[in-house]
C-alpha positions as CSV (number, residue, x, y, z in Angstrom):
1,M,36.4,-2.1,11.0
2,E,36.9,-4.3,8.0
3,L,39.5,-3.5,5.2
4,W,36.8,-2.5,2.7
5,Q,35.2,-0.1,5.2
6,E,38.6,1.5,5.9
7,M,39.2,1.9,2.2
8,L,35.8,3.6,1.8
9,R,36.9,6.1,4.5
10,Q,39.9,7.0,2.3
11,S,37.9,7.7,-0.8
12,V,38.0,10.9,-2.9
13,D,34.5,12.2,-2.0
14,S,34.3,15.9,-2.2
15,G,34.8,18.9,-4.5
16,K,37.8,19.8,-2.4
17,D,39.4,16.5,-3.2
18,L,38.8,17.1,-7.0
19,V,40.6,20.4,-6.7
20,E,43.6,19.1,-4.7
21,K,44.1,15.7,-6.5
22,F,43.0,16.5,-10.1
23,G,43.4,20.3,-10.5
24,F,39.6,21.0,-10.9
25,D,38.3,24.6,-10.8
26,G,36.8,24.9,-7.3
27,E,33.4,26.2,-8.4
28,L,33.1,23.5,-11.1
29,A,34.1,20.8,-8.6
30,D,31.4,21.9,-6.1
31,R,28.7,22.1,-8.8
32,L,29.6,18.6,-10.0
33,N,29.6,17.1,-6.5
34,K,26.2,18.7,-5.8
35,L,24.7,17.4,-9.0
36,F,25.8,13.8,-8.4
37,H,28.0,12.8,-5.4
38,I,31.6,11.8,-6.0
39,R,33.2,8.7,-4.4
40,I,36.3,7.0,-5.7
41,N,37.8,4.5,-3.4
42,P,41.6,4.0,-3.4
43,Y,41.5,0.7,-5.1
44,Y,39.5,1.9,-8.1
45,L,41.5,5.1,-8.2
46,S,44.7,3.0,-8.5
47,L,43.5,1.5,-11.8
48,I,43.7,4.9,-13.6
49,R,46.7,4.9,-16.0
50,Y,46.4,8.4,-17.4
51,P,43.9,11.3,-17.4
52,G,40.9,10.6,-19.7
53,D,41.5,6.9,-19.9
54,P,38.6,4.4,-19.7
55,I,38.8,4.1,-15.9
56,W,39.0,7.9,-15.5
57,L,36.0,8.5,-17.6
58,Q,33.8,6.2,-15.5
59,C,34.7,7.7,-12.1
60,I,35.9,11.3,-12.5
61,P,33.2,13.9,-13.1
62,D,33.1,15.9,-16.3
63,A,31.7,19.4,-17.0
64,Q,29.6,17.8,-19.7
65,E,27.4,16.4,-16.9
66,L,26.1,20.0,-16.4
67,E,24.9,20.5,-20.0
68,E,21.2,20.6,-20.6
69,D,20.6,17.7,-22.9
70,G,16.8,17.5,-22.5
71,F,16.9,13.8,-21.3
72,P,14.9,12.6,-18.3
73,E,16.2,11.9,-14.8
74,D,14.2,8.6,-14.8
75,P,14.6,7.3,-18.4
76,L,13.3,3.8,-17.5
77,A,10.2,5.1,-15.7
78,E,11.1,3.2,-12.6
79,D,9.3,5.6,-10.3
80,S,6.0,5.0,-12.1
81,H,6.5,1.2,-11.5
82,S,7.3,1.7,-7.8
83,P,4.3,0.6,-5.6
84,V,6.3,1.1,-2.4
85,P,9.6,3.2,-2.2
86,S,11.9,0.2,-2.1
87,I,10.4,-1.8,-5.0
88,V,10.4,-1.5,-8.8
89,H,7.9,-3.9,-10.3
90,R,8.2,-3.8,-14.1
91,Y,8.1,-7.5,-15.0
92,P,5.4,-10.1,-14.2
93,D,7.4,-12.5,-12.0
94,R,10.3,-10.4,-10.6
95,V,11.1,-7.2,-8.8
96,L,14.0,-4.8,-8.1
97,F,14.5,-4.4,-4.4
98,L,16.4,-1.1,-3.6
99,T,18.2,-1.7,-0.3
100,T,20.6,1.2,0.0
101,S,21.4,4.5,-1.6
102,Q,25.2,4.1,-1.2
103,C,27.9,2.9,-3.6
104,S,31.6,2.3,-3.1
105,M,32.2,4.3,-6.4
106,Y,29.6,6.5,-8.1
107,C,29.6,5.8,-11.8
108,R,29.3,9.0,-13.8
109,F,26.9,7.2,-16.3
110,C,24.5,6.0,-13.5
111,T,20.9,5.7,-14.7
112,R,19.6,6.2,-11.1
113,K,21.4,9.5,-10.3
114,R,18.1,11.0,-9.0
115,K,18.2,8.6,-6.1
116,V,21.6,7.1,-5.6
117,G,23.6,8.9,-2.9
118,D,20.5,10.3,-1.4
119,S,19.5,8.4,1.8
120,T,16.1,10.2,1.9
121,K,15.1,8.3,-1.2
122,I,16.5,4.8,-0.7
123,N,17.1,3.6,2.9
124,M,16.7,0.8,5.4
125,K,13.5,2.1,6.8
126,Y,11.7,1.0,3.6
127,I,13.1,-2.6,3.7
128,Q,10.1,-4.1,5.6
129,D,7.7,-2.4,3.2
130,G,9.5,-4.1,0.4
131,I,9.4,-7.6,2.0
132,D,5.7,-7.0,2.9
133,Y,5.0,-6.2,-0.7
134,I,6.8,-9.2,-2.0
135,T,5.0,-11.4,0.5
136,A,1.6,-10.1,-0.6
137,H,2.3,-10.9,-4.3
138,P,2.7,-14.6,-4.9
139,E,3.5,-14.0,-8.6
140,I,7.0,-12.7,-7.6
141,R,9.4,-15.6,-7.7
142,D,12.7,-13.7,-8.4
143,V,14.0,-10.7,-6.4
144,I,17.0,-8.6,-7.5
145,L,18.7,-6.6,-4.6
146,S,20.0,-3.4,-5.9
147,G,20.3,0.3,-4.9
148,G,22.9,1.8,-4.7
149,D,24.9,-1.4,-4.0
150,P,23.5,-4.0,-1.6
151,L,27.1,-5.0,-0.6
152,M,27.4,-1.6,1.0
153,L,25.3,-3.1,3.8
154,T,27.2,-4.9,6.5
155,D,27.1,-8.7,6.5
156,Y,24.6,-8.6,9.4
157,M,22.2,-6.2,7.7
158,L,22.5,-8.0,4.4
159,E,21.7,-11.3,6.0
160,R,18.6,-9.8,7.6
161,V,17.3,-8.8,4.2
162,V,18.2,-12.1,2.5
163,S,16.8,-14.3,5.2
164,G,13.6,-12.2,5.2
165,L,13.2,-12.9,1.5
166,R,14.1,-16.6,1.8
167,A,11.3,-16.9,4.4
168,V,8.8,-15.9,1.7
169,P,7.6,-19.3,0.2
170,H,7.1,-18.1,-3.4
171,V,10.5,-16.4,-3.7
172,E,12.6,-18.9,-5.6
173,I,15.6,-16.8,-6.8
174,I,17.5,-14.1,-5.0
175,R,20.0,-12.0,-7.1
176,L,22.5,-9.4,-5.9
177,G,23.2,-6.6,-8.3
178,T,26.6,-5.4,-7.2
179,K,29.6,-3.6,-8.7
180,M,31.8,-4.5,-5.7
181,P,33.8,-7.3,-7.5
182,C,34.9,-4.7,-10.0
183,V,35.3,-1.5,-8.0
184,L,36.1,-2.7,-4.5
185,P,36.8,-6.5,-4.6
186,Q,38.0,-6.4,-1.0
187,R,34.3,-6.4,0.0
188,V,34.0,-10.0,-1.0
189,T,35.2,-12.1,1.9
190,P,35.0,-15.7,3.0
191,K,32.7,-14.5,5.8
192,L,30.3,-12.9,3.3
193,C,30.3,-15.9,1.0
194,N,29.7,-18.4,3.8
195,M,26.7,-16.3,4.9
196,L,25.2,-16.0,1.4
197,K,25.5,-19.7,0.5
198,K,23.1,-20.5,3.4
199,Y,20.3,-19.0,1.3
200,H,20.8,-20.7,-2.1
201,P,19.8,-20.3,-4.9
202,I,21.7,-17.0,-4.9
203,Y,23.0,-15.3,-8.0
204,V,25.3,-12.3,-8.5
205,N,25.2,-9.9,-11.4
206,T,28.2,-7.6,-11.4
207,H,29.4,-4.8,-13.7
208,F,32.8,-4.8,-15.5
209,N,33.2,-2.4,-18.4
210,H,36.9,-2.6,-19.4
211,P,39.6,-5.2,-19.4
212,W,41.8,-3.1,-17.0
213,E,39.2,-3.8,-14.3
214,C,39.9,-7.5,-14.5
215,T,42.7,-7.5,-11.9
216,P,44.0,-10.3,-9.7
217,E,42.0,-8.8,-6.8
218,A,38.8,-8.9,-8.9
219,K,39.5,-12.5,-9.8
220,K,40.0,-13.4,-6.2
221,A,36.6,-12.0,-5.4
222,T,34.8,-13.7,-8.3
223,D,36.6,-17.0,-7.5
224,M,35.3,-16.8,-3.9
225,L,31.7,-16.3,-5.1
226,A,32.0,-19.1,-7.6
227,D,33.5,-21.5,-5.0
228,A,30.5,-20.7,-2.8
229,G,28.2,-22.0,-5.5
230,I,27.1,-18.5,-6.6
231,P,26.9,-18.1,-10.4
232,V,28.2,-14.7,-11.4
233,G,27.1,-12.8,-14.5
234,N,28.2,-9.5,-16.0
235,Q,26.2,-6.5,-17.2
236,A,28.4,-4.1,-19.2
237,V,27.4,-0.7,-20.6
238,L,28.5,0.3,-24.0
239,M,30.2,3.7,-23.6
240,K,32.1,6.1,-25.9
241,G,35.8,6.2,-25.1
242,V,35.5,3.3,-22.6
243,N,34.7,0.2,-24.6
244,D,33.2,1.2,-28.0
245,N,35.7,-1.0,-29.7
246,A,35.4,-4.6,-30.8
247,E,39.0,-5.5,-29.7
248,V,38.5,-4.1,-26.2
249,M,35.1,-5.8,-25.8
250,L,36.5,-9.1,-27.0
251,E,39.4,-8.9,-24.4
252,L,36.9,-8.0,-21.7
253,M,34.6,-10.9,-22.4
254,R,37.5,-13.4,-22.6
255,K,38.9,-12.1,-19.3
256,L,35.5,-12.3,-17.6
257,L,35.1,-16.0,-18.6
258,F,38.6,-16.7,-17.2
259,M,37.4,-15.2,-13.9
260,R,34.3,-17.5,-14.1
261,V,32.0,-14.6,-14.8
262,R,29.5,-15.2,-17.6
263,P,28.9,-12.2,-19.9
264,Y,25.1,-11.6,-19.6
265,Y,24.1,-8.2,-21.0
266,L,25.8,-5.4,-23.0
267,Y,23.5,-2.4,-22.6
268,Q,23.1,0.4,-25.0
269,A,23.7,3.5,-22.7
270,D,20.4,4.8,-21.3
271,I,19.2,8.3,-22.2
272,T,20.0,9.6,-18.7
273,K,20.2,13.3,-18.0
274,G,23.8,14.3,-17.7
275,A,25.2,11.2,-19.3
276,N,24.7,11.9,-23.0
277,H,28.4,12.2,-23.7
278,F,28.7,8.4,-23.0
279,R,26.2,7.4,-25.7
280,T,27.2,5.7,-29.0
281,P,25.1,5.0,-32.1
282,V,23.3,1.7,-31.9
283,S,25.2,0.6,-35.0
284,V,28.4,0.6,-32.9
285,G,27.0,-2.0,-30.6
286,L,25.7,-4.1,-33.5
287,D,29.1,-4.0,-35.2
288,I,30.8,-5.1,-31.9
289,M,28.4,-8.0,-31.6
290,D,29.1,-9.0,-35.2
291,K,32.8,-9.1,-34.4
292,L,32.3,-11.2,-31.3
293,R,30.1,-13.9,-32.8
294,G,32.2,-16.7,-34.3
295,H,35.4,-15.1,-33.2
296,T,35.2,-16.3,-29.6
297,S,33.2,-18.9,-27.6
298,G,29.5,-18.5,-27.4
299,L,29.9,-18.4,-23.7
300,A,31.7,-15.0,-24.1
301,I,28.9,-13.3,-26.0
302,P,26.4,-11.3,-24.1
303,Y,22.9,-10.1,-25.2
304,F,23.1,-6.6,-26.6
305,V,20.0,-4.9,-25.3
306,I,18.3,-1.5,-25.1
307,D,16.4,-1.0,-21.9
308,A,13.4,0.7,-23.6
309,P,12.7,4.3,-22.5
310,G,9.5,4.6,-20.5
311,G,9.8,1.2,-18.8
312,G,9.3,-1.1,-21.8
313,G,11.9,-3.6,-20.6
314,K,15.0,-5.0,-22.2
315,I,14.8,-5.4,-26.0
316,P,17.6,-7.6,-27.5
317,L,19.3,-6.4,-30.7
318,L,21.2,-8.7,-33.2
319,P,23.2,-8.1,-36.3
320,Q,21.4,-9.2,-39.5
321,Y,22.1,-12.9,-40.2
322,V,18.9,-13.7,-42.1
323,L,19.3,-12.1,-45.5
324,G,16.1,-13.3,-47.1
325,R,14.5,-16.4,-48.6
326,N,14.1,-18.1,-52.0
327,G,11.0,-20.3,-51.9
328,N,11.5,-22.5,-48.9
329,Q,15.2,-21.7,-48.7
330,I,16.3,-19.4,-45.9
331,I,19.3,-17.3,-47.0
332,L,21.8,-16.8,-44.2
333,R,25.3,-15.5,-43.7
334,N,27.8,-16.5,-41.1
335,Y,30.4,-14.6,-39.1
336,K,32.8,-14.8,-42.1
337,Y,30.1,-13.4,-44.3
338,D,29.9,-16.7,-46.2
339,I,26.4,-17.2,-47.7
340,H,24.5,-20.4,-46.7
341,T,21.0,-21.7,-47.4
342,Y,18.7,-23.7,-45.1
343,P,15.7,-25.6,-46.3
344,D,12.8,-24.4,-44.1
345,V,9.9,-26.5,-43.1
346,E,6.8,-25.4,-45.0
347,E,4.0,-24.3,-42.7
348,E,0.6,-25.9,-42.9
349,P,-2.1,-23.4,-44.0
350,K,-3.9,-22.1,-41.0
351,A,-7.3,-23.8,-41.9
352,A,-5.6,-27.1,-42.5
353,K,-3.8,-26.9,-39.2
354,T,-7.0,-26.1,-37.3
355,Q,-8.8,-29.1,-38.9
356,S,-5.8,-31.3,-38.0
357,V,-6.0,-30.3,-34.4
358,E,-9.8,-30.8,-34.3
359,K,-9.5,-34.3,-35.8
360,K,-6.8,-35.2,-33.2
361,Y,-8.9,-33.9,-30.4
362,T,-12.0,-35.8,-31.7
363,R,-10.1,-39.1,-31.9
364,K,-8.7,-38.6,-28.4
365,K,-12.1,-37.8,-27.0
366,A,-13.6,-40.9,-28.7
367,R,-10.9,-43.1,-27.2
368,T,-11.5,-41.8,-23.7
369,K,-15.2,-42.6,-23.9
370,K,-14.7,-46.4,-24.4
371,K,-16.0,-48.3,-21.5
372,Y,-13.5,-50.3,-19.6
373,V,-14.2,-54.1,-19.7
374,P,-11.9,-56.1,-17.4
375,D,-10.1,-59.2,-18.7
376,K,-11.9,-62.4,-17.8
377,E,-8.8,-63.6,-16.0
378,Q,-8.9,-60.5,-13.8
379,V,-12.6,-61.0,-12.8
């Protein structure tokens, strides 16, 4: 048994553990565990500094999860875009491939609570159905392995999935969506990296939400992935009490870059049932983005997005930098709120543009009709 598997065996994973370790009321602990399973491995548990801190909020269940908030269990309408149980096909050229229901730590804000932790809904018996679906759809060029966490699979089982995908001619990109570098970095081993690099191009998207998660152990894991030629991106979620603060977010993004992890997305929290207490106003995210831009490297600035309810996809949001225009002058402001103008290129009227294109096409057509007459010296 590998170290990471042994650490999983030592996890806090029951209502009884909540009572004994955190002083929960027994009935409340059982209700919370039945609503959405608890698993906190020893490594991630060791990052908690005090009750209610940003690490605690992400992993320790809260009575607020039981409140009836009226939000859906499937806010992104994934199930309606699921042609076979293991596949979510929302975008034209890529799919989400659910490989396992298990995670090394169950995030309390999870948007897939209805499935994660339930092996009857996501399991290995659906893997071949997923590969068959991908094989039958040549428009799919990008596959994201998710779950649960695909790195909960053993190296052997993961390689079977990855090699099966790499055998599909039209699959160009394979991505792993995993939180392991953050919550159980011991899972990333030289053996795992040596296996994955046989199937390039491989990308990893991971999930750090707070600077305290950027530990030496986490850096060792991301270094191994980067050294294996695997680009690593981060997808953070904006959460009340965790990272809804520009200074915290700036520190996180800078630390991620130092770990060779590229900030990719900052998500507005989904409207997931039982997770409403994590949500912030959209204006909070826009203010944070405003305080990142210009104050740190562009490499450290993620896209702030809302994953549209109902399956509409990711919609990027930006602070307002274009203030208006004066004639052909675009009025802009920079990160210091200095005002600048930029002389815009005036657009051709539509009719004139159409005539211009038609003339160009006519001239080109006339040129192609000229008969070729060989040079006398060539005859």
